[in-house]
Structure formats: structure tokens, C-alpha cells
PAZA-287045 format. One line per 5 residues: for each residue x, y, z of C-alpha. Coordinates in steps of 0.001 Angstrom, whole numbers, plus 500000, padded with zeros to 6 digits. Layout:
BEGIN
X:Y:Z ~ ...
//
This chain:
BEGIN
740536:992483:333694 ~ 737588:993173:335903 ~ 737895:993276:339713 ~ 734996:992723:341820 ~ 734993:993173:345770
731412:993230:346136 ~ 728549:990924:345142 ~ 727546:991300:341689 ~ 723840:989986:342058 ~ 722897:987880:345132
719349:988938:344793 ~ 718132:987044:347886 ~ 714816:988604:347978 ~ 713944:986815:344723 ~ 714817:983475:346350
712788:983414:349450 ~ 710576:980633:348202 ~ 712289:979213:345191 ~ 710368:975817:345510 ~ 706693:976697:345865
705456:973921:343569 ~ 707482:971164:345294 ~ 705585:969463:348057 ~ 708106:968453:350682 ~ 708602:964758:351048
706664:963174:354004 ~ 706649:959391:354446 ~ 708289:956088:355088 ~ 712027:955696:354202 ~ 713890:952328:353860
716168:950949:356335 ~ 719627:952467:355968 ~ 718441:955702:354081 ~ 717443:959278:354605 ~ 715398:961509:352422
715462:965099:351406 ~ 712666:967535:350631 ~ 712593:966150:346883 ~ 712044:962627:348170 ~ 715597:961525:347066
716822:958749:349156 ~ 720444:958575:350315 ~ 722168:955670:352005 ~ 723605:956842:355186 ~ 726734:955432:354363
727424:958232:352063 ~ 726689:960896:354775 ~ 730102:960805:356389 ~ 729651:964047:358041 ~ 726835:962963:360181
726093:960210:362674 ~ 722859:958532:361183 ~ 723385:955293:362738 ~ 719834:955567:364420 ~ 718373:955404:360875
719877:952247:360078 ~ 718020:949909:362083 ~ 714551:949756:360266 ~ 712269:951620:358070 ~ 711394:955026:359452
709142:957852:358997 ~ 710549:961362:357840 ~ 708848:964694:357521 ~ 710970:967227:355548 ~ 710901:970908:354817
711766:973147:351873 ~ 715376:974386:352182 ~ 716047:977870:353366 ~ 718880:980261:352887 ~ 720226:979342:356339
721110:975984:354794 ~ 724043:977803:352940 ~ 725768:976037:350044 ~ 723073:973281:349607 ~ 720410:975932:349301
722109:977754:346513 ~ 722992:974455:344631 ~ 719254:973580:344725 ~ 718354:977129:343440 ~ 720766:976826:340666
719294:973468:339706 ~ 715663:974353:339863 ~ 716388:977488:337691 ~ 718050:975338:335008 ~ 715123:972869:335098
712490:975539:334749 ~ 714309:976938:331770 ~ 714682:973724:329943 ~ 712956:973005:326673 ~ 712581:969634:324670
715724:967914:326282 ~ 717563:968395:329547 ~ 721320:967859:329680 ~ 723114:968238:333102 ~ 726643:967315:333848
728200:966901:337497 ~ 731834:967278:337384 ~ 733484:966022:340646 ~ 730445:964081:341230 ~ 731075:962258:344552
728150:959937:344862 ~ 726153:962021:342368 ~ 723878:963810:344853 ~ 723396:967016:342780 ~ 722761:965063:339559
720084:962798:341124 ~ 718500:965707:342814 ~ 718295:967716:339580 ~ 716835:964741:337688 ~ 714329:964509:340435
713432:968256:340134 ~ 712911:967723:336341 ~ 710545:964823:336851 ~ 708535:966944:339434 ~ 708589:970291:337562
709243:969828:333871 ~ 709336:966343:332661 ~ 711244:965738:329431 ~ 713883:963388:327977 ~ 716979:963824:329878
720694:962842:329767 ~ 722923:963010:332935 ~ 726776:963133:332765 ~ 728876:962500:335949 ~ 732747:962577:336339
734364:961124:339481 ~ 737886:959809:339930 ~ 737666:958062:343186 ~ 736699:954400:342759 ~ 734943:954062:345890
732894:957345:345393 ~ 732260:956283:341868 ~ 730722:952956:343037 ~ 728520:954960:345472 ~ 727222:957101:342387
726261:953847:340617 ~ 724234:952879:343808 ~ 722689:956372:344335 ~ 721359:956456:340867 ~ 719941:952894:341068
718463:953665:344635 ~ 716566:956326:343085 ~ 715361:954696:339998 ~ 717752:955893:337559 ~ 719089:953530:334980
722858:954231:334615 ~ 722848:952706:331253 ~ 720705:955582:329877 ~ 723292:958074:331221 ~ 726935:958930:331004
728966:958092:334168 ~ 732870:958075:333804 ~ 735513:957029:336490 ~ 738165:959522:335584 ~ 739394:963230:336639
738526:966562:335297 ~ 741562:968599:334160 ~ 742487:971083:331480 ~ 744428:968343:329434 ~ 744097:964846:328646
747539:963878:330223 ~ 747406:961229:332993 ~ 747789:962669:336575 ~ 748583:961484:340057 ~ 745430:961391:342113
744919:960481:345941 ~ 742363:957784:346677 ~ 740582:957122:350002 ~ 740427:960530:351665 ~ 737336:962321:352976
735547:964802:350863 ~ 737815:967580:349995 ~ 741102:965648:350147 ~ 741019:964533:346571 ~ 743074:967046:344883
745115:966121:341867 ~ 748841:966459:342221 ~ 749396:968691:339385 ~ 752049:970987:340729 ~ 755700:969910:340395
756402:971107:343928 ~ 753563:968919:345320 ~ 754845:965910:343492 ~ 758332:966430:344962 ~ 756783:966578:348364
754921:963411:347747 ~ 758359:961884:346477 ~ 760019:962887:349500 ~ 757255:961561:351762 ~ 757523:958125:349969
761342:958004:350509 ~ 760930:959156:354146 ~ 758348:956126:354729 ~ 760885:953777:353206 ~ 758322:952323:350835
759682:953436:347581 ~ 760377:949961:346362 ~ 756768:948955:346944 ~ 755409:952184:345287 ~ 757343:951579:342229
756271:947942:342017 ~ 752629:949055:342387 ~ 752872:951830:339864 ~ 754503:949624:337355 ~ 752171:946727:337650
748744:948211:338532 ~ 749065:952081:337970 ~ 748684:952756:341816 ~ 751001:952675:344676 ~ 749486:949713:346575
750666:951475:349725 ~ 748782:953699:352186 ~ 750665:956956:352475 ~ 750526:959292:355504 ~ 750569:963159:355115
750600:965441:358138 ~ 749005:968774:356904 ~ 749334:970505:360244 ~ 745654:971154:360077 ~ 744051:967762:361357
744585:965853:364446 ~ 745650:962618:362634 ~ 747797:962430:359425 ~ 745811:962120:356110 ~ 745962:958637:354807
745530:957986:351122 ~ 746744:955877:348164 ~ 748183:957439:345073 ~ 747264:956271:341456 ~ 747825:957533:337944
744467:958135:336452 ~ 743126:959329:333008 ~ 741600:962755:332598 ~ 738909:964355:330746 ~ 738430:968139:329904
735182:970014:330419 ~ 735284:970629:326612 ~ 735406:966942:326312 ~ 732219:966604:328362 ~ 730392:969396:326612
731435:968287:322943 ~ 728786:965538:322230 ~ 725886:967974:323054 ~ 724326:970809:321093 ~ 723411:972423:324465
723970:971757:327960 ~ 721436:973198:330307 ~ 723515:972848:333496 ~ 726885:972190:334790 ~ 727610:971565:338516
731473:971777:339031 ~ 733213:970763:342377 ~ 736605:969586:341486 ~ 738687:970534:344513 ~ 740911:973469:343132
741362:971948:339646 ~ 738748:974370:338534 ~ 741408:977087:338473 ~ 742895:975516:335340 ~ 740151:973254:333968
737496:976036:333717 ~ 739512:978652:331698 ~ 740701:975889:329284 ~ 737191:975107:328453 ~ 735850:978779:328066
735257:978585:324391 ~ 733026:975545:324787 ~ 731180:976821:327821 ~ 730440:980162:325900 ~ 729039:978219:322875
727086:975528:324441 ~ 726346:975847:328202 ~ 723381:977760:329557 ~ 724083:977822:333402 ~ 726880:976767:335799
727184:976290:339475 ~ 730832:976413:340424 ~ 732431:975573:343930 ~ 735641:977630:344397 ~ 738415:976429:346702
740494:979556:347932 ~ 739930:983463:347539 ~ 742271:983739:344706 ~ 740733:980917:342687 ~ 737180:982515:343328
738448:985848:342291 ~ 739990:984755:339238 ~ 736988:982695:337958 ~ 734555:985214:338923 ~ 736353:987731:336805
736782:985341:333989 ~ 732916:984799:333697 ~ 732219:988412:334024 ~ 734648:989279:331296 ~ 733168:986640:329054
729698:988077:329333 ~ 728117:985836:331781 ~ 725319:986984:334076 ~ 726281:986350:337803 ~ 723417:985019:339968
725248:984284:343118 ~ 728775:985176:344267 ~ 730001:984145:347577 ~ 733649:983803:348634 ~ 734769:980566:350265
734848:980052:354056 ~ 732847:983005:354890 ~ 729703:983838:356967 ~ 727059:986283:355514 ~ 724245:988218:357179
720996:989086:355337 ~ 717538:990339:356405 ~ 716456:986809:354937 ~ 718758:984676:357103 ~ 722343:984238:357941
724536:981560:356465 ~ 728023:980227:355992 ~ 729739:978485:353035 ~ 732638:976372:352975 ~ 733381:976243:349287
732923:979447:347453 ~ 729949:979935:345084 ~ 729850:981265:341559 ~ 726559:980635:339875 ~ 726323:982140:336345
724101:982123:333375 ~ 725094:982505:329961 ~ 722840:984765:327831 ~ 724062:983508:324572 ~ 722626:980050:325029
//
């Protein structure tokens, strides 16, 4: 097994101007929307980390700029996407796993239309019903007919066994309850709150608790609030199977990557050209980085989670870790 404590590539000098042929968007944006440099329009409701209420009152003018390294995670996601778009031939296939509202799929689609137009199939997997409905809206808001693509309201896992999943948290809270110890803590919490009867009734009749549970994680000022449901699952190999080739997969599945990615490695090796993987925890990052290296993938970016980095091209921070890799066999 390989062990890597230093970046494998991270050739930042080569990515000082990765979008030279994309003219940054400048123009009028609809009421209740913002736009990025690609011209992708996003409802302010989806931007839960920012107060954008001042943009909700009327159509407004926006001038944007190309992303720079200081943007951190977003910059490296856009670079991975644009590299995949430039390499594509004949037909482009992109999967966004842990899709949220589909930001990365829609941005990649827009890059394709701007730089290398061709027939395209997008796939998106998102388990939370609220965010899945956002994804449908985000596609439609940007002129993408979801009937031509593959959007699935389910969860990514290493098996097709149904799993417990929390609905209603903020981004980053939606971790599948796969560990027996976590399931026991959940059961204890249900009993302590005295709602076991309601939970049983909800699970038996609707596959979800019907009860908003509270969980004090000791890290946030207020207890987390969520509802637990039983959801179906899909594997990464399931998503890859219908295609002869997948040009690009963006994976952000909140720690489930630790077991979902290794289980799909054979399919990834045979069919997938490029992956951008968000990692959640140093041990997960190291394990999956080593896995891709041992399987012969070329590492483009390797940044551990929750770290700050300095470079002569700009300083930046990441929350999720980044493993961006290219498969020379495909």
C-alpha cells in the first residue's frame, strides 16, 4: 500500500488561467437569482450560506470575474470540470453523486456548451427530497430539460441495501447511518425523547419517522434537527454501468465515499476518465488517495480537508478534501 504525505501533483502554475476562452458573464439577472462567471443562474434560496436578500427584490445587473485559486474548493471543481470538457469527444457523460441542487452538473453542462458542444447525458443522485426538488428547478432554470437526463432521488452506497438517512439538515449533515454504533445512538435518542411510538408508526406506514429529532453534536450552538427515513440506494457501479465511457464524475457524498468508491473501483478503472472527489476526514482522504494511486490513476489535485494552503499563486483554504484524478486507461 502506498503512503503519501506530500502533494502528488498540485501543479498550480499550470492553472493560473484555466478559463481563457470563457468570457465572464456580465448582464441582467432575474429577480431572486444570482449568476456566476459562466452565466449559470442560481436561485438565492439555494445559497444557504449567504444573505442574498438584497438580490431578491428585482432584476439586477451583475458583473462577474473568472475564478482564481483563492476561491479554494470551487476553483478546483471548475478546473476539473473544464479539463473533462476539453478532453471530451463525440458524446459527453457526467455524473454528479451527492448532487445537492445540481450546481456542478449544470456548470459543467454550461462549460460544454461554451467550449466543446456535443450530445450530452447528465446523471445526478441526491437522497434528500428537498434538495432533489431544488435540482429539478436548477436544471429547468438554466434551460436543461430533465427528461433528457438521469436524475435519481436516492442515496449512493456500496450496496443496494436500504439505509437510514437524515432529511432536512444543512449541507454536510446528510450522512447515512451505516455504522451499527451510530444506529444505536439514534435509537437511544428516540427513546430519550419519548417518541418511539410515533417513530414506529411513521416507519411502518411511510418509511420515515414523521418526527423531527434533535441531536446535540457538541459542535454547534443549537441541536441538529432532522427526520430519519429509510431510503433506497444505488452504487457507483450501477450509475456507470449503462455507459461505454463516463467522461467525468463529481462525488461529494459526506463520508460515504470511504466504502462506496472502493466497491466501484473495477467499474471506475474500466469506464471513467476523470473524477473529482470530496473527502471528509484525513483518514478517508489518505485511504482513497492511496487507492487511486495504487490503481494507476494520475493525481491532478491532492489537498487534505480542513486545511489552509500557501502558494506563490495565492493562498486558499478547503473544507472538504480534494482528490482529483485522471484515468490513463480511458
